mmCIF file of the N, C-alpha and C atoms, coordinates in Angstrom:
data_MODEL
# 
_entry.id   MODEL 
# 
loop_
_atom_site.group_PDB 
_atom_site.id 
_atom_site.type_symbol 
_atom_site.label_atom_id 
_atom_site.label_alt_id 
_atom_site.label_comp_id 
_atom_site.label_asym_id 
_atom_site.label_entity_id 
_atom_site.label_seq_id 
_atom_site.pdbx_PDB_ins_code 
_atom_site.Cartn_x 
_atom_site.Cartn_y 
_atom_site.Cartn_z 
_atom_site.occupancy 
_atom_site.B_iso_or_equiv 
_atom_site.pdbx_formal_charge 
_atom_site.auth_seq_id 
_atom_site.auth_comp_id 
_atom_site.auth_asym_id 
_atom_site.auth_atom_id 
_atom_site.pdbx_PDB_model_num 
ATOM 1   N N  . MET A 1 1  ? -91.296  74.063 14.585  1.00 0.00 ? 1  MET A N  1 
ATOM 2   C CA . MET A 1 1  ? -92.340  73.064 14.427  1.00 0.00 ? 1  MET A CA 1 
ATOM 3   C C  . MET A 1 1  ? -92.390  72.630 12.963  1.00 0.00 ? 1  MET A C  1 
ATOM 4   N N  . PHE A 1 2  ? -93.530  72.215 12.466  1.00 0.00 ? 2  PHE A N  1 
ATOM 5   C CA . PHE A 1 2  ? -93.681  71.756 11.092  1.00 0.00 ? 2  PHE A CA 1 
ATOM 6   C C  . PHE A 1 2  ? -94.143  72.901 10.195  1.00 0.00 ? 2  PHE A C  1 
ATOM 7   N N  . GLU A 1 3  ? -93.591  72.946 8.981   1.00 0.00 ? 3  GLU A N  1 
ATOM 8   C CA . GLU A 1 3  ? -94.035  73.955 8.018   1.00 0.00 ? 3  GLU A CA 1 
ATOM 9   C C  . GLU A 1 3  ? -95.142  73.424 7.125   1.00 0.00 ? 3  GLU A C  1 
ATOM 10  N N  . ARG A 1 4  ? -95.181  72.119 6.951   1.00 0.00 ? 4  ARG A N  1 
ATOM 11  C CA . ARG A 1 4  ? -96.184  71.503 6.075   1.00 0.00 ? 4  ARG A CA 1 
ATOM 12  C C  . ARG A 1 4  ? -96.806  70.334 6.824   1.00 0.00 ? 4  ARG A C  1 
ATOM 13  N N  . ILE A 1 5  ? -98.140  70.246 6.789   1.00 0.00 ? 5  ILE A N  1 
ATOM 14  C CA . ILE A 1 5  ? -98.813  69.129 7.430   1.00 0.00 ? 5  ILE A CA 1 
ATOM 15  C C  . ILE A 1 5  ? -99.784  68.487 6.446   1.00 0.00 ? 5  ILE A C  1 
ATOM 16  N N  . LEU A 1 6  ? -100.020 67.201 6.644   1.00 0.00 ? 6  LEU A N  1 
ATOM 17  C CA . LEU A 1 6  ? -100.982 66.446 5.850   1.00 0.00 ? 6  LEU A CA 1 
ATOM 18  C C  . LEU A 1 6  ? -102.253 66.310 6.677   1.00 0.00 ? 6  LEU A C  1 
ATOM 19  N N  . PHE A 1 7  ? -103.371 66.697 6.087   1.00 0.00 ? 7  PHE A N  1 
ATOM 20  C CA . PHE A 1 7  ? -104.651 66.611 6.777   1.00 0.00 ? 7  PHE A CA 1 
ATOM 21  C C  . PHE A 1 7  ? -105.552 65.649 6.026   1.00 0.00 ? 7  PHE A C  1 
ATOM 22  N N  . PRO A 1 8  ? -105.580 64.363 6.433   1.00 0.00 ? 8  PRO A N  1 
ATOM 23  C CA . PRO A 1 8  ? -106.509 63.424 5.803   1.00 0.00 ? 8  PRO A CA 1 
ATOM 24  C C  . PRO A 1 8  ? -107.918 63.696 6.326   1.00 0.00 ? 8  PRO A C  1 
ATOM 25  N N  . THR A 1 9  ? -108.882 63.695 5.443   1.00 0.00 ? 9  THR A N  1 
ATOM 26  C CA . THR A 1 9  ? -110.242 64.029 5.853   1.00 0.00 ? 9  THR A CA 1 
ATOM 27  C C  . THR A 1 9  ? -111.258 63.118 5.172   1.00 0.00 ? 9  THR A C  1 
ATOM 28  N N  . ASP A 1 10 ? -112.320 62.854 5.893   1.00 0.00 ? 10 ASP A N  1 
ATOM 29  C CA . ASP A 1 10 ? -113.465 62.150 5.318   1.00 0.00 ? 10 ASP A CA 1 
ATOM 30  C C  . ASP A 1 10 ? -114.672 63.085 5.228   1.00 0.00 ? 10 ASP A C  1 
ATOM 31  N N  . PHE A 1 11 ? -114.450 64.366 5.518   1.00 0.00 ? 11 PHE A N  1 
ATOM 32  C CA . PHE A 1 11 ? -115.466 65.413 5.483   1.00 0.00 ? 11 PHE A CA 1 
ATOM 33  C C  . PHE A 1 11 ? -116.609 65.142 6.466   1.00 0.00 ? 11 PHE A C  1 
ATOM 34  N N  . SER A 1 12 ? -116.293 64.412 7.533   1.00 0.00 ? 12 SER A N  1 
ATOM 35  C CA . SER A 1 12 ? -117.283 64.177 8.577   1.00 0.00 ? 12 SER A CA 1 
ATOM 36  C C  . SER A 1 12 ? -117.377 65.422 9.452   1.00 0.00 ? 12 SER A C  1 
ATOM 37  N N  . VAL A 1 13 ? -118.326 65.427 10.351  1.00 0.00 ? 13 VAL A N  1 
ATOM 38  C CA . VAL A 1 13 ? -118.493 66.549 11.282  1.00 0.00 ? 13 VAL A CA 1 
ATOM 39  C C  . VAL A 1 13 ? -117.217 66.724 12.104  1.00 0.00 ? 13 VAL A C  1 
ATOM 40  N N  . PHE A 1 14 ? -116.632 65.619 12.542  1.00 0.00 ? 14 PHE A N  1 
ATOM 41  C CA . PHE A 1 14 ? -115.425 65.691 13.360  1.00 0.00 ? 14 PHE A CA 1 
ATOM 42  C C  . PHE A 1 14 ? -114.251 66.260 12.560  1.00 0.00 ? 14 PHE A C  1 
ATOM 43  N N  . ALA A 1 15 ? -114.081 65.802 11.328  1.00 0.00 ? 15 ALA A N  1 
ATOM 44  C CA . ALA A 1 15 ? -112.994 66.305 10.487  1.00 0.00 ? 15 ALA A CA 1 
ATOM 45  C C  . ALA A 1 15 ? -113.192 67.788 10.181  1.00 0.00 ? 15 ALA A C  1 
ATOM 46  N N  . ASN A 1 16 ? -114.412 68.197 9.951   1.00 0.00 ? 16 ASN A N  1 
ATOM 47  C CA . ASN A 1 16 ? -114.681 69.607 9.662   1.00 0.00 ? 16 ASN A CA 1 
ATOM 48  C C  . ASN A 1 16 ? -114.396 70.491 10.867  1.00 0.00 ? 16 ASN A C  1 
ATOM 49  N N  . THR A 1 17 ? -114.605 69.959 12.067  1.00 0.00 ? 17 THR A N  1 
ATOM 50  C CA . THR A 1 17 ? -114.286 70.717 13.280  1.00 0.00 ? 17 THR A CA 1 
ATOM 51  C C  . THR A 1 17 ? -112.789 70.964 13.371  1.00 0.00 ? 17 THR A C  1 
ATOM 52  N N  . VAL A 1 18 ? -111.999 69.931 13.080  1.00 0.00 ? 18 VAL A N  1 
ATOM 53  C CA . VAL A 1 18 ? -110.537 70.083 13.086  1.00 0.00 ? 18 VAL A CA 1 
ATOM 54  C C  . VAL A 1 18 ? -110.116 71.014 11.949  1.00 0.00 ? 18 VAL A C  1 
ATOM 55  N N  . PHE A 1 19 ? -110.737 70.882 10.794  1.00 0.00 ? 19 PHE A N  1 
ATOM 56  C CA . PHE A 1 19 ? -110.421 71.726 9.646   1.00 0.00 ? 19 PHE A CA 1 
ATOM 57  C C  . PHE A 1 19 ? -110.583 73.206 9.988   1.00 0.00 ? 19 PHE A C  1 
ATOM 58  N N  . ALA A 1 20 ? -111.596 73.522 10.763  1.00 0.00 ? 20 ALA A N  1 
ATOM 59  C CA . ALA A 1 20 ? -111.846 74.914 11.152  1.00 0.00 ? 20 ALA A CA 1 
ATOM 60  C C  . ALA A 1 20 ? -110.713 75.468 12.011  1.00 0.00 ? 20 ALA A C  1 
ATOM 61  N N  . CYS A 1 21 ? -109.959 74.603 12.656  1.00 0.00 ? 21 CYS A N  1 
ATOM 62  C CA . CYS A 1 21 ? -108.846 75.032 13.525  1.00 0.00 ? 21 CYS A CA 1 
ATOM 63  C C  . CYS A 1 21 ? -107.533 75.207 12.768  1.00 0.00 ? 21 CYS A C  1 
ATOM 64  N N  . LEU A 1 22 ? -107.461 74.767 11.539  1.00 0.00 ? 22 LEU A N  1 
ATOM 65  C CA . LEU A 1 22 ? -106.200 74.806 10.793  1.00 0.00 ? 22 LEU A CA 1 
ATOM 66  C C  . LEU A 1 22 ? -105.590 76.203 10.678  1.00 0.00 ? 22 LEU A C  1 
ATOM 67  N N  . PRO A 1 23 ? -106.358 77.254 10.451  1.00 0.00 ? 23 PRO A N  1 
ATOM 68  C CA . PRO A 1 23 ? -105.740 78.589 10.364  1.00 0.00 ? 23 PRO A CA 1 
ATOM 69  C C  . PRO A 1 23 ? -104.967 78.984 11.623  1.00 0.00 ? 23 PRO A C  1 
ATOM 70  N N  . GLU A 1 24 ? -105.367 78.464 12.752  1.00 0.00 ? 24 GLU A N  1 
ATOM 71  C CA . GLU A 1 24 ? -104.682 78.782 14.002  1.00 0.00 ? 24 GLU A CA 1 
ATOM 72  C C  . GLU A 1 24 ? -103.261 78.214 14.041  1.00 0.00 ? 24 GLU A C  1 
ATOM 73  N N  . LEU A 1 25 ? -102.985 77.216 13.216  1.00 0.00 ? 25 LEU A N  1 
ATOM 74  C CA . LEU A 1 25 ? -101.653 76.608 13.191  1.00 0.00 ? 25 LEU A CA 1 
ATOM 75  C C  . LEU A 1 25 ? -100.614 77.524 12.538  1.00 0.00 ? 25 LEU A C  1 
ATOM 76  N N  . ARG A 1 26 ? -101.077 78.554 11.849  1.00 0.00 ? 26 ARG A N  1 
ATOM 77  C CA . ARG A 1 26 ? -100.146 79.496 11.225  1.00 0.00 ? 26 ARG A CA 1 
ATOM 78  C C  . ARG A 1 26 ? -99.213  80.118 12.265  1.00 0.00 ? 26 ARG A C  1 
ATOM 79  N N  . SER A 1 27 ? -99.766  80.416 13.427  1.00 0.00 ? 27 SER A N  1 
ATOM 80  C CA . SER A 1 27 ? -98.947  81.021 14.476  1.00 0.00 ? 27 SER A CA 1 
ATOM 81  C C  . SER A 1 27 ? -97.900  80.037 15.016  1.00 0.00 ? 27 SER A C  1 
ATOM 82  N N  . ALA A 1 28 ? -98.086  78.759 14.754  1.00 0.00 ? 28 ALA A N  1 
ATOM 83  C CA . ALA A 1 28 ? -97.119  77.739 15.181  1.00 0.00 ? 28 ALA A CA 1 
ATOM 84  C C  . ALA A 1 28 ? -96.083  77.463 14.096  1.00 0.00 ? 28 ALA A C  1 
ATOM 85  N N  . GLY A 1 29 ? -96.186  78.172 12.967  1.00 0.00 ? 29 GLY A N  1 
ATOM 86  C CA . GLY A 1 29 ? -95.199  78.024 11.908  1.00 0.00 ? 29 GLY A CA 1 
ATOM 87  C C  . GLY A 1 29 ? -95.644  77.227 10.697  1.00 0.00 ? 29 GLY A C  1 
ATOM 88  N N  . VAL A 1 30 ? -96.868  76.745 10.686  1.00 0.00 ? 30 VAL A N  1 
ATOM 89  C CA . VAL A 1 30 ? -97.359  75.975 9.539   1.00 0.00 ? 30 VAL A CA 1 
ATOM 90  C C  . VAL A 1 30 ? -97.580  76.928 8.371   1.00 0.00 ? 30 VAL A C  1 
ATOM 91  N N  . ARG A 1 31 ? -96.994  76.573 7.229   1.00 0.00 ? 31 ARG A N  1 
ATOM 92  C CA . ARG A 1 31 ? -97.138  77.409 6.030   1.00 0.00 ? 31 ARG A CA 1 
ATOM 93  C C  . ARG A 1 31 ? -98.019  76.756 4.976   1.00 0.00 ? 31 ARG A C  1 
ATOM 94  N N  . GLU A 1 32 ? -98.129  75.436 5.039   1.00 0.00 ? 32 GLU A N  1 
ATOM 95  C CA . GLU A 1 32 ? -98.883  74.725 3.998   1.00 0.00 ? 32 GLU A CA 1 
ATOM 96  C C  . GLU A 1 32 ? -99.612  73.546 4.624   1.00 0.00 ? 32 GLU A C  1 
ATOM 97  N N  . VAL A 1 33 ? -100.872 73.374 4.216   1.00 0.00 ? 33 VAL A N  1 
ATOM 98  C CA . VAL A 1 33 ? -101.671 72.222 4.627   1.00 0.00 ? 33 VAL A CA 1 
ATOM 99  C C  . VAL A 1 33 ? -102.074 71.477 3.361   1.00 0.00 ? 33 VAL A C  1 
ATOM 100 N N  . VAL A 1 34 ? -101.749 70.201 3.306   1.00 0.00 ? 34 VAL A N  1 
ATOM 101 C CA . VAL A 1 34 ? -102.108 69.356 2.171   1.00 0.00 ? 34 VAL A CA 1 
ATOM 102 C C  . VAL A 1 34 ? -103.313 68.526 2.596   1.00 0.00 ? 34 VAL A C  1 
ATOM 103 N N  . LEU A 1 35 ? -104.415 68.687 1.878   1.00 0.00 ? 35 LEU A N  1 
ATOM 104 C CA . LEU A 1 35 ? -105.629 67.928 2.177   1.00 0.00 ? 35 LEU A CA 1 
ATOM 105 C C  . LEU A 1 35 ? -105.610 66.621 1.402   1.00 0.00 ? 35 LEU A C  1 
ATOM 106 N N  . LEU A 1 36 ? -106.025 65.538 2.056   1.00 0.00 ? 36 LEU A N  1 
ATOM 107 C CA . LEU A 1 36 ? -106.064 64.217 1.429   1.00 0.00 ? 36 LEU A CA 1 
ATOM 108 C C  . LEU A 1 36 ? -107.432 63.613 1.664   1.00 0.00 ? 36 LEU A C  1 
ATOM 109 N N  . HIS A 1 37 ? -108.065 63.202 0.579   1.00 0.00 ? 37 HIS A N  1 
ATOM 110 C CA . HIS A 1 37 ? -109.337 62.498 0.669   1.00 0.00 ? 37 HIS A CA 1 
ATOM 111 C C  . HIS A 1 37 ? -109.275 61.343 -0.317  1.00 0.00 ? 37 HIS A C  1 
ATOM 112 N N  . VAL A 1 38 ? -109.451 60.128 0.168   1.00 0.00 ? 38 VAL A N  1 
ATOM 113 C CA . VAL A 1 38 ? -109.396 58.946 -0.679  1.00 0.00 ? 38 VAL A CA 1 
ATOM 114 C C  . VAL A 1 38 ? -110.807 58.591 -1.109  1.00 0.00 ? 38 VAL A C  1 
ATOM 115 N N  . ILE A 1 39 ? -110.951 58.321 -2.387  1.00 0.00 ? 39 ILE A N  1 
ATOM 116 C CA . ILE A 1 39 ? -112.254 57.967 -2.944  1.00 0.00 ? 39 ILE A CA 1 
ATOM 117 C C  . ILE A 1 39 ? -112.254 56.479 -3.252  1.00 0.00 ? 39 ILE A C  1 
ATOM 118 N N  . ALA A 1 40 ? -113.268 55.782 -2.797  1.00 0.00 ? 40 ALA A N  1 
ATOM 119 C CA . ALA A 1 40 ? -113.392 54.354 -3.094  1.00 0.00 ? 40 ALA A CA 1 
ATOM 120 C C  . ALA A 1 40 ? -113.615 54.163 -4.582  1.00 0.00 ? 40 ALA A C  1 
ATOM 121 N N  . THR A 1 41 ? -112.950 53.179 -5.160  1.00 0.00 ? 41 THR A N  1 
ATOM 122 C CA . THR A 1 41 ? -113.084 52.954 -6.606  1.00 0.00 ? 41 THR A CA 1 
ATOM 123 C C  . THR A 1 41 ? -114.517 52.615 -6.987  1.00 0.00 ? 41 THR A C  1 
ATOM 124 N N  . THR A 1 42 ? -115.287 52.100 -6.064  1.00 0.00 ? 42 THR A N  1 
ATOM 125 C CA . THR A 1 42 ? -116.687 51.788 -6.363  1.00 0.00 ? 42 THR A CA 1 
ATOM 126 C C  . THR A 1 42 ? -117.523 53.051 -6.502  1.00 0.00 ? 42 THR A C  1 
ATOM 127 N N  . ASP A 1 43 ? -117.008 54.187 -6.051  1.00 0.00 ? 43 ASP A N  1 
ATOM 128 C CA . ASP A 1 43 ? -117.736 55.445 -6.153  1.00 0.00 ? 43 ASP A CA 1 
ATOM 129 C C  . ASP A 1 43 ? -117.409 56.232 -7.422  1.00 0.00 ? 43 ASP A C  1 
ATOM 130 N N  . VAL A 1 44 ? -116.457 55.726 -8.219  1.00 0.00 ? 44 VAL A N  1 
ATOM 131 C CA . VAL A 1 44 ? -116.014 56.439 -9.406  1.00 0.00 ? 44 VAL A CA 1 
ATOM 132 C C  . VAL A 1 44 ? -116.656 55.817 -10.639 1.00 0.00 ? 44 VAL A C  1 
ATOM 133 N N  . PRO A 1 45 ? -117.441 56.594 -11.393 1.00 0.00 ? 45 PRO A N  1 
ATOM 134 C CA . PRO A 1 45 ? -118.024 56.040 -12.622 1.00 0.00 ? 45 PRO A CA 1 
ATOM 135 C C  . PRO A 1 45 ? -116.940 55.824 -13.667 1.00 0.00 ? 45 PRO A C  1 
ATOM 136 N N  . LEU A 1 46 ? -116.959 54.660 -14.296 1.00 0.00 ? 46 LEU A N  1 
ATOM 137 C CA . LEU A 1 46 ? -115.961 54.330 -15.309 1.00 0.00 ? 46 LEU A CA 1 
ATOM 138 C C  . LEU A 1 46 ? -116.616 54.281 -16.684 1.00 0.00 ? 46 LEU A C  1 
ATOM 139 N N  . PRO A 1 47 ? -115.873 54.684 -17.719 1.00 0.00 ? 47 PRO A N  1 
ATOM 140 C CA . PRO A 1 47 ? -116.414 54.543 -19.080 1.00 0.00 ? 47 PRO A CA 1 
ATOM 141 C C  . PRO A 1 47 ? -116.545 53.060 -19.427 1.00 0.00 ? 47 PRO A C  1 
ATOM 142 N N  . GLU A 1 48 ? -117.400 52.748 -20.390 1.00 0.00 ? 48 GLU A N  1 
ATOM 143 C CA . GLU A 1 48 ? -117.650 51.355 -20.757 1.00 0.00 ? 48 GLU A CA 1 
ATOM 144 C C  . GLU A 1 48 ? -116.394 50.637 -21.237 1.00 0.00 ? 48 GLU A C  1 
ATOM 145 N N  . THR A 1 49 ? -115.433 51.368 -21.790 1.00 0.00 ? 49 THR A N  1 
ATOM 146 C CA . THR A 1 49 ? -114.223 50.737 -22.316 1.00 0.00 ? 49 THR A CA 1 
ATOM 147 C C  . THR A 1 49 ? -113.243 50.349 -21.224 1.00 0.00 ? 49 THR A C  1 
ATOM 148 N N  . LEU A 1 50 ? -113.480 50.783 -20.022 1.00 0.00 ? 50 LEU A N  1 
ATOM 149 C CA . LEU A 1 50 ? -112.588 50.503 -18.891 1.00 0.00 ? 50 LEU A CA 1 
ATOM 150 C C  . LEU A 1 50 ? -113.412 49.832 -17.808 1.00 0.00 ? 50 LEU A C  1 
ATOM 151 N N  . ASN A 1 51 ? -112.963 48.690 -17.349 1.00 0.00 ? 51 ASN A N  1 
ATOM 152 C CA . ASN A 1 51 ? -113.714 48.016 -16.286 1.00 0.00 ? 51 ASN A CA 1 
ATOM 153 C C  . ASN A 1 51 ? -112.818 47.804 -15.071 1.00 0.00 ? 51 ASN A C  1 
ATOM 154 N N  . ARG A 1 52 ? -113.430 47.488 -13.986 1.00 0.00 ? 52 ARG A N  1 
ATOM 155 C CA . ARG A 1 52 ? -112.689 47.346 -12.723 1.00 0.00 ? 52 ARG A CA 1 
ATOM 156 C C  . ARG A 1 52 ? -111.732 46.172 -12.744 1.00 0.00 ? 52 ARG A C  1 
ATOM 157 N N  . GLU A 1 53 ? -112.042 45.117 -13.481 1.00 0.00 ? 53 GLU A N  1 
ATOM 158 C CA . GLU A 1 53 ? -111.148 43.967 -13.547 1.00 0.00 ? 53 GLU A CA 1 
ATOM 159 C C  . GLU A 1 53 ? -109.832 44.331 -14.232 1.00 0.00 ? 53 GLU A C  1 
ATOM 160 N N  . SER A 1 54 ? -109.908 45.109 -15.298 1.00 0.00 ? 54 SER A N  1 
ATOM 161 C CA . SER A 1 54 ? -108.689 45.502 -15.990 1.00 0.00 ? 54 SER A CA 1 
ATOM 162 C C  . SER A 1 54 ? -107.844 46.444 -15.134 1.00 0.00 ? 54 SER A C  1 
ATOM 163 N N  . MET A 1 55 ? -108.484 47.248 -14.293 1.00 0.00 ? 55 MET A N  1 
ATOM 164 C CA . MET A 1 55 ? -107.743 48.117 -13.393 1.00 0.00 ? 55 MET A CA 1 
ATOM 165 C C  . MET A 1 55 ? -107.048 47.314 -12.301 1.00 0.00 ? 55 MET A C  1 
ATOM 166 N N  . ALA A 1 56 ? -107.692 46.248 -11.828 1.00 0.00 ? 56 ALA A N  1 
ATOM 167 C CA . ALA A 1 56 ? -107.125 45.426 -10.747 1.00 0.00 ? 56 ALA A CA 1 
ATOM 168 C C  . ALA A 1 56 ? -105.880 44.683 -11.223 1.00 0.00 ? 56 ALA A C  1 
ATOM 169 N N  . ARG A 1 57 ? -105.829 44.330 -12.501 1.00 0.00 ? 57 ARG A N  1 
ATOM 170 C CA . ARG A 1 57 ? -104.665 43.627 -13.040 1.00 0.00 ? 57 ARG A CA 1 
ATOM 171 C C  . ARG A 1 57 ? -103.471 44.551 -13.185 1.00 0.00 ? 57 ARG A C  1 
ATOM 172 N N  . GLY A 1 58 ? -103.724 45.855 -13.244 1.00 0.00 ? 58 GLY A N  1 
ATOM 173 C CA . GLY A 1 58 ? -102.629 46.828 -13.343 1.00 0.00 ? 58 GLY A CA 1 
ATOM 174 C C  . GLY A 1 58 ? -102.322 47.124 -14.740 1.00 0.00 ? 58 GLY A C  1 
# 
């Protein structure tokens, strides 16, 4: 089976229920679980010297 899996999560009740089952995957051969949570840029405080427009330009 898979040795490494990606677990995207939003930390909702449903995601936490699945998260609780992850240890059981060890018996199926999973050795590593990579957690992924994306944060909206509007939720990240920026210093005054950096603004969202300059980030959008790259």
